[in-house]
Legacy VTK file of the C-alpha trace (Angstrom):
# vtk DataFile Version 3.0
C-alpha trace
ASCII
DATASET POLYDATA
POINTS 689 float
-8.216 19.811 0.152
-8.415 16.968 -2.317
-5.964 16.866 -5.196
-7.206 17.088 -8.717
-7.219 13.763 -10.519
-6.665 13.487 -14.235
-9.909 12.818 -16.155
-10.370 10.904 -19.358
-12.788 12.059 -22.034
-14.986 10.094 -24.371
-15.193 9.934 -28.143
-17.105 8.385 -30.974
-16.134 6.783 -34.265
-17.668 9.358 -36.536
-19.904 6.729 -38.123
-17.029 4.404 -38.885
-17.233 0.844 -37.561
-14.102 -1.250 -37.236
-13.869 -4.783 -35.854
-10.491 -6.195 -34.834
-9.926 -9.702 -33.530
-6.634 -10.266 -31.719
-5.618 -13.509 -30.096
-2.164 -12.845 -28.661
0.232 -15.711 -28.073
2.874 -13.550 -26.414
3.226 -10.250 -24.635
4.692 -8.791 -27.810
1.628 -9.910 -29.745
-0.669 -8.382 -27.152
1.212 -5.101 -27.306
0.979 -5.038 -31.115
-2.740 -5.759 -30.936
-3.336 -2.917 -28.506
-1.250 -0.587 -30.667
-3.380 -1.494 -33.671
-6.580 -0.735 -31.789
-5.188 2.621 -30.714
-4.060 3.506 -34.228
-7.512 2.788 -35.628
-9.221 4.965 -33.035
-6.810 7.878 -32.558
-8.067 9.837 -35.606
-11.367 10.171 -33.749
-9.749 11.424 -30.519
-10.866 14.976 -31.034
-14.385 14.104 -32.150
-17.327 16.049 -30.817
-20.454 14.830 -29.147
-23.635 16.909 -29.369
-21.655 19.774 -30.857
-18.982 20.136 -28.165
-15.537 18.750 -27.470
-15.544 15.629 -25.309
-12.851 17.063 -23.048
-12.466 20.780 -22.558
-9.006 22.319 -22.570
-8.752 22.651 -18.781
-9.221 18.888 -18.379
-7.043 17.794 -21.302
-4.113 20.023 -20.287
-4.189 18.954 -16.659
-2.538 20.859 -13.826
-0.285 19.116 -11.314
-2.331 17.670 -8.451
-2.346 19.170 -4.978
-1.136 16.644 -2.396
-1.177 16.476 1.399
1.041 13.556 2.367
4.558 14.966 2.022
4.511 17.610 4.782
0.854 17.725 5.996
0.580 21.041 4.113
-1.440 21.218 0.905
1.182 21.641 -1.814
1.400 21.314 -5.557
3.324 18.183 -6.464
6.229 20.273 -7.785
6.682 21.954 -4.367
6.914 18.891 -2.144
10.198 17.740 -0.531
9.667 14.141 -1.688
8.871 12.131 -4.799
5.122 11.449 -4.896
3.117 9.158 -7.122
-0.631 9.759 -7.187
-2.741 6.720 -8.087
-5.931 8.515 -9.042
-9.474 7.255 -9.360
-9.219 6.726 -13.097
-6.204 4.435 -12.654
-7.846 2.573 -9.775
-10.896 1.793 -11.898
-8.942 0.919 -15.039
-6.614 -1.474 -13.183
-9.426 -3.946 -12.484
-7.835 -4.665 -9.093
-9.831 -6.554 -6.458
-7.197 -6.074 -3.761
-5.858 -2.647 -2.795
-2.342 -4.121 -2.723
-2.401 -4.781 -6.486
-2.701 -1.050 -7.218
0.912 -0.526 -6.176
2.192 -2.490 -9.156
1.806 0.834 -10.994
4.059 2.799 -8.616
7.766 3.022 -9.598
9.977 0.594 -7.699
7.166 -1.212 -5.851
6.868 -4.987 -5.581
3.763 -6.963 -4.606
3.770 -10.607 -3.530
1.314 -13.024 -1.885
2.392 -15.463 0.837
-1.190 -16.779 0.767
-3.965 -15.830 -1.599
-5.293 -13.556 1.146
-1.973 -12.187 2.482
-0.209 -9.742 0.163
2.975 -7.889 0.979
3.790 -4.499 -0.564
7.318 -3.102 -0.511
9.520 -0.480 -2.141
12.829 -1.746 -3.551
12.517 -5.149 -1.873
14.083 -5.599 1.586
10.930 -7.284 2.842
9.427 -10.491 4.079
5.683 -11.102 4.425
5.543 -8.007 6.657
6.903 -4.869 5.039
8.058 -3.196 8.244
9.795 -0.205 6.656
6.635 1.177 5.030
4.081 3.361 6.795
0.503 2.917 5.550
-2.324 5.330 6.378
-6.027 5.413 5.574
-7.258 9.020 5.764
-4.338 9.789 8.072
-4.926 6.772 10.373
-2.018 4.337 10.603
-2.960 0.700 9.878
0.522 -0.616 10.738
0.517 -3.764 12.923
2.274 -3.183 16.281
2.806 -6.927 16.793
4.173 -8.035 13.418
4.781 -4.775 11.579
3.477 -4.280 8.066
-0.158 -4.335 7.012
-2.757 -7.089 6.717
-4.082 -5.736 3.439
-6.894 -8.221 2.836
-8.419 -7.584 6.253
-8.760 -3.824 5.802
-12.422 -2.733 6.022
-12.144 -0.799 2.783
-14.007 -0.932 -0.519
-11.862 -0.054 -3.528
-14.687 2.040 -4.965
-14.644 4.205 -1.818
-11.054 5.309 -2.568
-10.624 8.742 -4.138
-6.858 8.519 -4.665
-3.670 7.106 -3.142
-0.648 9.307 -2.479
2.594 7.313 -2.360
5.806 8.854 -1.022
8.749 7.144 -2.700
11.447 7.458 -0.078
11.679 8.232 3.648
9.116 10.529 5.235
9.779 10.026 8.931
10.019 13.810 9.342
6.255 13.877 8.744
4.964 10.500 9.981
7.694 9.191 12.259
9.043 5.702 12.810
8.321 3.112 10.139
8.046 5.750 7.386
11.527 4.671 6.308
11.366 3.388 2.742
8.069 5.075 1.911
4.570 6.134 2.910
1.218 5.098 1.458
-1.715 7.381 2.243
-5.073 6.010 1.060
-7.583 8.860 0.825
-11.237 7.855 0.689
-13.963 9.861 -0.967
-15.799 12.541 0.953
-19.308 11.278 1.802
-20.857 14.163 -0.174
-19.365 12.640 -3.350
-21.470 9.472 -3.081
-25.145 10.347 -2.653
-27.809 7.749 -3.307
-27.432 4.005 -3.672
-24.574 2.066 -5.245
-24.353 -1.703 -5.783
-21.449 -3.647 -7.303
-21.149 -7.418 -7.821
-18.261 -9.521 -9.157
-18.063 -13.206 -10.029
-15.544 -15.342 -11.858
-12.964 -18.103 -11.868
-10.927 -18.989 -8.813
-14.003 -18.689 -6.624
-14.212 -14.900 -7.004
-17.408 -13.681 -5.341
-17.367 -9.996 -4.377
-20.075 -7.537 -3.491
-20.425 -3.914 -2.374
-23.523 -1.985 -1.294
-23.236 1.711 -0.477
-25.733 4.331 0.622
-25.129 8.055 0.931
-27.151 10.771 2.665
-26.658 14.541 2.709
-28.281 17.366 4.617
-27.749 21.043 5.262
-25.069 20.404 7.866
-24.048 16.751 7.446
-22.918 14.118 4.938
-22.936 10.371 5.616
-21.850 7.242 3.745
-22.344 3.609 4.788
-20.711 0.722 2.912
-21.159 -3.030 3.226
-18.767 -5.295 1.356
-17.720 -8.894 0.820
-14.613 -10.435 -0.812
-14.115 -14.130 -1.440
-11.864 -16.372 -3.547
-10.123 -19.758 -3.474
-6.532 -18.498 -3.374
-3.717 -20.221 -5.260
-4.031 -23.506 -7.116
-3.090 -26.538 -4.987
-2.883 -24.372 -1.864
-5.130 -24.312 1.177
-5.703 -20.550 1.263
-9.288 -19.637 0.454
-10.744 -16.589 2.208
-14.014 -14.802 2.892
-13.967 -11.220 4.185
-17.236 -9.392 4.978
-16.742 -5.796 6.123
-18.608 -2.597 6.915
-17.593 1.070 7.073
-19.235 4.341 8.013
-17.932 7.818 7.283
-19.764 10.953 8.332
-19.094 14.664 8.597
-21.007 17.188 10.687
-20.515 20.916 10.144
-21.091 22.408 13.587
-20.482 25.952 12.313
-18.794 27.746 9.448
-15.457 27.125 11.171
-15.929 23.748 12.899
-16.188 20.315 11.324
-16.386 16.929 13.041
-15.599 13.754 11.103
-16.424 10.249 12.299
-15.252 6.979 10.751
-16.087 3.450 11.879
-15.178 0.125 10.315
-15.055 -3.606 10.990
-14.234 -6.825 9.160
-14.375 -10.550 9.866
-11.847 -12.550 7.857
-12.398 -16.303 7.639
-9.468 -17.975 5.888
-8.064 -21.458 5.420
-4.460 -22.330 6.032
-2.623 -25.612 5.921
0.069 -27.816 4.451
-1.081 -30.307 1.767
1.899 -32.537 2.642
0.894 -32.774 6.280
-0.737 -35.874 7.694
-3.117 -34.017 9.991
-2.836 -30.311 9.220
-4.411 -30.521 5.765
-6.474 -27.428 6.439
-7.467 -25.301 9.366
-9.663 -22.269 9.741
-8.216 -18.991 10.929
-10.545 -16.246 12.079
-9.640 -12.579 12.332
-11.795 -9.748 13.621
-10.726 -6.147 13.062
-12.336 -2.824 13.847
-11.482 0.849 14.141
-12.995 4.058 15.458
-11.749 7.425 14.206
-12.758 10.940 15.269
-11.386 14.219 13.914
-12.259 17.813 14.811
-11.105 20.647 12.548
-11.401 24.357 13.309
-10.600 26.979 10.698
-9.160 29.947 12.562
-8.579 31.924 9.356
-7.876 31.321 5.681
-4.292 30.226 6.513
-4.717 29.042 10.092
-6.227 25.657 10.995
-6.323 23.552 14.140
-6.944 19.799 14.019
-7.351 17.192 16.743
-7.846 13.511 15.946
-8.040 10.258 17.880
-8.424 6.654 16.773
-8.391 3.072 18.017
-7.399 0.035 15.920
-8.246 -3.501 17.047
-7.251 -6.898 15.640
-7.927 -10.337 17.116
-6.532 -13.380 15.295
-7.345 -17.042 16.106
-4.947 -19.617 14.654
-4.346 -22.801 16.666
-3.713 -26.391 15.537
-1.773 -29.606 16.280
1.450 -30.669 14.575
1.884 -33.980 12.803
2.704 -36.887 15.158
6.282 -36.474 16.420
8.544 -39.069 18.008
9.457 -37.342 21.268
11.560 -40.089 22.783
10.498 -40.718 26.386
7.236 -38.847 25.764
6.319 -41.212 22.943
4.684 -40.254 19.646
2.657 -37.158 20.344
1.073 -34.170 18.642
2.119 -30.762 19.901
-0.418 -27.924 20.202
0.520 -24.686 18.426
-1.189 -21.328 18.924
-0.241 -18.435 16.632
-3.194 -16.237 17.594
-2.993 -12.787 19.127
-4.731 -9.535 19.982
-3.582 -6.025 19.070
-4.784 -2.587 20.181
-3.491 0.794 19.054
-4.689 4.029 20.673
-3.555 7.300 19.139
-4.183 10.982 19.901
-2.751 13.820 17.815
-2.920 17.611 17.622
-1.892 19.548 14.503
-1.719 23.292 13.825
-1.210 24.917 10.406
-0.399 28.637 10.271
1.093 31.262 7.969
3.990 32.993 9.694
4.564 35.533 6.913
3.619 35.896 3.240
6.476 33.559 2.229
6.397 31.242 5.262
4.005 28.456 6.292
4.340 26.184 9.307
2.684 22.978 10.425
3.511 21.584 13.845
1.960 19.093 16.180
2.312 16.501 18.897
0.980 13.018 19.494
0.630 10.216 22.027
0.264 6.536 21.177
-0.115 3.330 23.132
0.174 -0.151 21.628
-1.050 -3.223 23.496
-0.472 -6.763 22.220
-1.038 -10.248 23.530
0.127 -13.442 21.800
1.011 -16.383 24.085
2.290 -18.506 21.217
4.550 -15.833 19.725
5.626 -13.986 22.886
5.820 -16.941 25.303
3.413 -15.588 27.927
-0.238 -14.737 28.330
0.701 -11.272 29.635
-0.092 -8.114 27.690
2.856 -6.147 26.326
2.616 -2.364 26.109
4.610 0.318 24.350
3.982 4.050 24.695
5.170 6.653 22.221
5.439 10.423 22.453
6.142 12.541 19.373
6.622 16.146 18.330
6.865 17.265 14.703
7.138 20.410 12.597
7.649 21.401 8.972
8.241 24.872 7.621
7.792 25.886 3.977
9.713 28.951 2.771
9.144 30.480 -0.657
12.600 31.943 -0.978
11.849 33.313 -4.457
9.408 32.876 -7.306
11.394 29.832 -8.397
12.628 28.399 -5.100
10.766 26.563 -2.330
12.576 25.274 0.758
11.044 22.662 3.092
12.658 21.844 6.438
11.125 19.514 8.998
11.755 17.004 11.746
10.029 14.444 13.956
11.204 13.721 17.520
9.967 10.452 19.061
10.448 8.514 22.262
9.122 5.031 23.079
9.392 2.618 25.999
11.667 0.347 23.944
13.971 2.872 22.238
15.939 6.016 22.918
14.717 9.399 21.708
15.053 9.545 17.934
15.099 12.621 15.700
14.268 12.318 11.996
15.110 15.544 10.109
14.718 16.461 6.436
15.816 19.393 4.262
14.765 19.861 0.633
15.145 22.585 -1.970
12.886 22.741 -5.040
13.959 24.981 -7.903
11.962 25.754 -11.046
14.534 25.739 -13.825
11.738 26.743 -16.215
7.964 26.913 -16.207
6.698 23.378 -15.581
10.158 21.953 -14.822
11.319 21.502 -11.215
14.519 20.043 -9.776
14.544 18.804 -6.168
17.545 18.157 -3.918
16.798 16.506 -0.565
18.565 14.924 2.384
16.883 13.138 5.276
17.414 10.784 8.171
14.785 8.313 9.351
14.435 5.702 12.084
12.482 2.462 12.291
11.485 1.279 15.739
11.326 -2.478 16.343
7.951 -4.174 16.724
6.998 -6.688 19.422
7.741 -9.738 17.256
11.359 -8.469 17.117
11.890 -7.274 20.701
9.945 -9.978 22.568
9.679 -13.011 20.272
9.730 -16.022 22.613
8.242 -18.861 20.614
8.560 -22.302 22.139
6.949 -25.736 21.831
5.900 -27.165 25.186
4.073 -30.434 25.955
3.053 -31.527 29.465
5.350 -28.889 30.929
8.381 -30.150 28.973
10.222 -27.754 26.646
10.491 -29.515 23.298
11.974 -26.701 21.248
12.963 -23.069 21.751
12.216 -21.561 18.348
13.148 -17.979 19.186
14.646 -15.988 22.042
13.765 -12.383 22.972
16.329 -9.827 21.844
18.877 -8.936 24.504
18.941 -5.276 23.475
17.409 -3.903 20.317
17.534 -0.343 19.062
16.147 1.482 16.051
17.348 1.138 12.486
18.781 4.317 10.957
18.409 5.401 7.346
20.301 8.222 5.650
19.019 9.239 2.236
20.213 11.673 -0.415
18.152 12.186 -3.514
17.955 14.249 -6.673
14.562 14.548 -8.317
13.032 16.067 -11.405
9.370 16.736 -12.167
8.471 18.138 -15.543
5.519 18.706 -17.840
5.918 18.487 -21.591
3.793 18.867 -24.723
1.455 21.505 -23.287
1.192 19.627 -19.974
-0.002 16.422 -21.631
3.131 14.584 -20.456
4.209 14.370 -16.825
7.684 12.951 -16.167
8.906 12.221 -12.634
12.346 10.763 -11.837
14.137 10.112 -8.531
17.844 9.292 -8.163
18.722 8.199 -4.641
21.226 6.664 -2.267
19.861 4.915 0.845
22.243 3.924 3.625
20.562 1.715 6.229
22.549 1.233 9.445
21.994 -0.872 12.565
19.686 -3.145 10.631
17.327 -5.240 12.700
18.602 -8.659 11.682
17.751 -12.268 12.493
20.665 -14.036 14.192
21.363 -17.563 15.380
21.462 -18.155 19.127
22.276 -21.288 21.180
19.229 -23.085 22.550
18.608 -26.241 24.547
16.828 -28.762 22.331
16.499 -32.280 23.654
14.156 -33.813 21.100
14.741 -31.916 17.821
18.487 -31.223 17.710
18.579 -30.124 14.067
16.548 -27.004 14.868
18.207 -23.715 15.795
16.733 -20.815 17.716
16.906 -17.286 16.418
16.682 -13.786 17.812
17.161 -10.213 16.567
20.043 -7.762 16.833
21.231 -4.524 15.237
23.891 -5.786 12.833
25.303 -4.549 9.582
24.923 -1.788 7.067
23.046 -1.852 3.791
23.253 0.517 0.819
20.775 0.748 -2.046
21.475 3.090 -4.957
19.138 3.510 -7.867
16.721 5.450 -9.972
12.990 5.201 -10.506
10.830 7.123 -12.941
7.250 7.571 -14.082
5.819 8.914 -17.317
2.122 9.853 -17.474
1.179 10.721 -21.051
-2.150 12.041 -22.330
-1.846 10.734 -25.861
-5.288 12.145 -26.695
-8.415 13.242 -24.812
-9.531 9.607 -24.891
-6.181 7.910 -24.268
-3.772 7.796 -21.348
-0.533 5.855 -20.880
1.319 5.570 -17.542
4.785 3.958 -17.570
7.112 3.216 -14.648
10.683 1.939 -14.449
13.023 1.311 -11.513
16.631 0.176 -11.229
18.274 -0.641 -7.889
21.710 -1.885 -6.848
22.280 -3.238 -3.321
25.391 -3.906 -1.263
25.905 -4.882 2.371
28.685 -5.139 4.967
27.405 -8.113 6.969
27.622 -10.756 4.211
29.661 -13.665 5.548
28.925 -12.972 9.227
28.180 -16.437 10.691
25.886 -14.915 13.320
23.510 -13.534 10.712
20.640 -15.753 9.656
20.202 -15.846 5.862
22.609 -12.936 5.450
22.718 -13.234 1.658
18.939 -12.925 1.451
18.902 -9.177 1.941
21.083 -8.526 -1.095
18.954 -10.834 -3.222
15.730 -9.319 -1.893
16.333 -6.123 -3.892
15.244 -6.718 -7.512
17.489 -4.996 -10.014
14.676 -3.950 -12.359
10.937 -3.385 -12.003
8.625 -1.879 -14.602
4.935 -1.419 -15.353
2.547 0.142 -17.851
-1.122 1.077 -17.702
-2.914 1.976 -20.933
-6.451 3.414 -20.824
-8.468 4.137 -23.961
-12.082 5.065 -24.540
-13.495 4.076 -27.922
-16.829 5.829 -27.467
-18.830 7.439 -24.654
-19.835 3.968 -23.479
-16.850 1.681 -24.179
-13.443 1.672 -22.506
-10.505 -0.754 -22.588
-7.447 -0.818 -20.363
-4.342 -2.973 -20.134
-1.954 -3.210 -17.184
1.508 -4.733 -17.599
3.876 -5.498 -14.716
7.355 -6.997 -14.730
9.806 -7.646 -11.901
13.271 -9.172 -12.107
14.857 -11.916 -10.029
13.938 -11.432 -6.382
14.076 -13.279 -3.101
11.366 -12.589 -0.522
12.851 -12.856 2.979
11.203 -14.552 5.957
8.916 -17.297 4.675
9.633 -16.380 1.042
11.670 -18.128 -1.641
14.101 -17.258 -4.383
12.015 -16.483 -7.474
12.790 -15.847 -11.100
11.496 -12.664 -12.628
8.043 -12.713 -14.156
5.675 -10.581 -16.198
1.937 -10.224 -16.035
-0.716 -8.627 -18.238
-4.172 -7.626 -16.960
-6.974 -6.593 -19.334
-10.272 -4.846 -18.679
-13.182 -4.075 -21.014
-15.968 -1.871 -19.630
-19.345 -0.724 -20.961
-21.322 2.102 -19.396
-25.037 1.673 -18.766
-27.703 4.380 -18.879
-31.241 3.338 -18.044
-33.416 6.327 -17.170
-32.226 7.563 -13.772
-30.028 4.487 -13.359
-26.333 4.625 -14.188
-23.932 1.736 -14.155
-21.142 -0.216 -15.735
-20.449 -3.776 -16.849
-16.848 -4.910 -17.041
-14.868 -8.031 -17.878
-11.441 -8.381 -16.237
-8.712 -10.908 -17.046
-5.804 -10.925 -14.592
-2.641 -12.566 -15.900
-4.548 -12.641 -19.174
-1.991 -14.616 -21.187
-2.021 -17.386 -18.563
1.774 -17.430 -18.282
2.096 -19.150 -14.916
4.619 -17.752 -12.465
5.589 -18.392 -8.865
4.529 -15.798 -6.350
6.430 -15.252 -3.060
7.050 -18.980 -2.474
7.605 -21.925 -4.790
4.224 -23.462 -3.971
2.246 -20.410 -5.139
1.370 -20.725 -8.819
-0.327 -17.638 -10.237
-2.750 -18.460 -13.050
-5.170 -16.541 -15.198
-8.238 -15.309 -13.349
-11.276 -13.946 -15.195
-14.252 -12.249 -13.574
-17.120 -9.977 -14.514
-18.404 -6.990 -12.574
-21.734 -5.178 -12.616
-22.107 -1.787 -10.924
-25.374 0.163 -10.636
-25.864 3.635 -9.215
-29.104 5.412 -8.392
-28.960 9.020 -7.220
LINES 1 690
689 0 1 2 3 4 5 6 7 8 9 10 11 12 13 14 15 16 17 18 19 20 21 22 23 24 25 26 27 28 29 30 31 32 33 34 35 36 37 38 39 40 41 42 43 44 45 46 47 48 49 50 51 52 53 54 55 56 57 58 59 60 61 62 63 64 65 66 67 68 69 70 71 72 73 74 75 76 77 78 79 80 81 82 83 84 85 86 87 88 89 90 91 92 93 94 95 96 97 98 99 100 101 102 103 104 105 106 107 108 109 110 111 112 113 114 115 116 117 118 119 120 121 122 123 124 125 126 127 128 129 130 131 132 133 134 135 136 137 138 139 140 141 142 143 144 145 146 147 148 149 150 151 152 153 154 155 156 157 158 159 160 161 162 163 164 165 166 167 168 169 170 171 172 173 174 175 176 177 178 179 180 181 182 183 184 185 186 187 188 189 190 191 192 193 194 195 196 197 198 199 200 201 202 203 204 205 206 207 208 209 210 211 212 213 214 215 216 217 218 219 220 221 222 223 224 225 226 227 228 229 230 231 232 233 234 235 236 237 238 239 240 241 242 243 244 245 246 247 248 249 250 251 252 253 254 255 256 257 258 259 260 261 262 263 264 265 266 267 268 269 270 271 272 273 274 275 276 277 278 279 280 281 282 283 284 285 286 287 288 289 290 291 292 293 294 295 296 297 298 299 300 301 302 303 304 305 306 307 308 309 310 311 312 313 314 315 316 317 318 319 320 321 322 323 324 325 326 327 328 329 330 331 332 333 334 335 336 337 338 339 340 341 342 343 344 345 346 347 348 349 350 351 352 353 354 355 356 357 358 359 360 361 362 363 364 365 366 367 368 369 370 371 372 373 374 375 376 377 378 379 380 381 382 383 384 385 386 387 388 389 390 391 392 393 394 395 396 397 398 399 400 401 402 403 404 405 406 407 408 409 410 411 412 413 414 415 416 417 418 419 420 421 422 423 424 425 426 427 428 429 430 431 432 433 434 435 436 437 438 439 440 441 442 443 444 445 446 447 448 449 450 451 452 453 454 455 456 457 458 459 460 461 462 463 464 465 466 467 468 469 470 471 472 473 474 475 476 477 478 479 480 481 482 483 484 485 486 487 488 489 490 491 492 493 494 495 496 497 498 499 500 501 502 503 504 505 506 507 508 509 510 511 512 513 514 515 516 517 518 519 520 521 522 523 524 525 526 527 528 529 530 531 532 533 534 535 536 537 538 539 540 541 542 543 544 545 546 547 548 549 550 551 552 553 554 555 556 557 558 559 560 561 562 563 564 565 566 567 568 569 570 571 572 573 574 575 576 577 578 579 580 581 582 583 584 585 586 587 588 589 590 591 592 593 594 595 596 597 598 599 600 601 602 603 604 605 606 607 608 609 610 611 612 613 614 615 616 617 618 619 620 621 622 623 624 625 626 627 628 629 630 631 632 633 634 635 636 637 638 639 640 641 642 643 644 645 646 647 648 649 650 651 652 653 654 655 656 657 658 659 660 661 662 663 664 665 666 667 668 669 670 671 672 673 674 675 676 677 678 679 680 681 682 683 684 685 686 687 688
């Protein structure tokens, strides 16, 4: 069942008109200007419209949301065995985000970076390159994790932001529920039920940086079915002075058929075609090249309600990605072969097939159980990355269970585990035990311990990249791993979730210690290199131990029925045992990849029934992105959004103006060459039901 999102009310000025002009020259000035606007409007927060309060008491004093992602059981947020941040629909809209990845700037401890303008990376407490391999990402319960590279290709997802109902983010390991790769966290993107979007919806966006976006949606409903079809398009020019423009048309379909009072069948289909540019401005020949990516998915789920507390679910899906990226190097002096250009092919094809059964039942009045089993097969082909035109396969078998025990009126115990076996790893068990205790009404303390595993992906087990010309090996870039096992994570955490001021303030804090062992690490290996002796090959091995200790917190404050403020803060301290090991490639990078401090703020305020303003602030400290990334100074960013609601007969809509990095304080993003500038765009949304 969907969780309840917080809702903002509307107000009027009681006949008073106030005009304020603020032209901030610093973040402090912007904050003071926003505070002044709030101060002028707060006296009207409880105003009435047409003789009634703009927000009734049940909405203003909001209950904790019900979430699904922690254990697969529907639970109130205070009863889950993990720290959960819910990015609700109000926050999604107010953020002004064009990319789904940017929404995670408002989750405690999360960092977002862009290798290219179309390739974001999202991670929790650093420890990431362009592919965040320790984070599981789901869309309506379907994993979108890449079996070849790991991580997620966010910009290619066939997903319209306006189709998202909410995002549930698990801060910390959740392998007991979702298995390998749910090590540092889990992101579950939950789209809206098709019955929520009847009629026609159109949204257009245009602005600086080549922003040209569009969404068209149509919904249908009948006595026993609901259906939603969405067509979308995203386009921009990427970073300044970079060759990284992109155009992504996509389409999705979500339908539900109610076969009987107990049986429901859900179908989801989606596809995208990403056309992007990539290149090196300093290159003689590779100034720009086109890369084409086609993705698609098919998802089918059958649910049978056996009783009020007994449900059976079977789901199956297929993910597909085909990427074309081939080019020639600059002319190279290859000795006896002369000056030649070497062909490079970084393309590849990925398939993921997954089948899962899940059963929820109530064992006794105080006991609930969810258990299930799944089969998965990954197939990848990438001659340039894996050194052969053959298809690599990896099969996975899994069994999971979680039991919830209400030991008393104040105590909830969750115990669960996932057992997995793959072709490339031994059988792994990921258990978790958590106790939640209500110290007082609205105040819960959580103590949890868990162990998680991350299985290697094909780019780590089988990476065999080489440059060959006329049958001659010019360079061995990488060598397949001799023997590679899973990473292991042990986590202990203490959490608190409390509601204050008549439930208008929600405070969530997590104190944790993560111990990551047998880290999958890049190492140097000897390689024959006749023509380019300064190059060194690399491979992967399980080396070293890494410890991250820290705290992250979130405060969600309903200042008034028309005003909401969400604040996040995270502190992390990292240490490792492999620093100084000459076999480890870039060993110091992992320590520096964990930023000490990250913080954000999102302020939403409605001046009247038709006008709303929001401001999003994000700051991250010194950080080094691994892989292709660079060492970057900390930066801060302010996004602003002003929206006006439209009412024209039976037509409803909204006009909005968004300024990302509004103060135009340039900063480097992921690599030195990426300069983030101010981007301004306008949106127009119209809805006819």
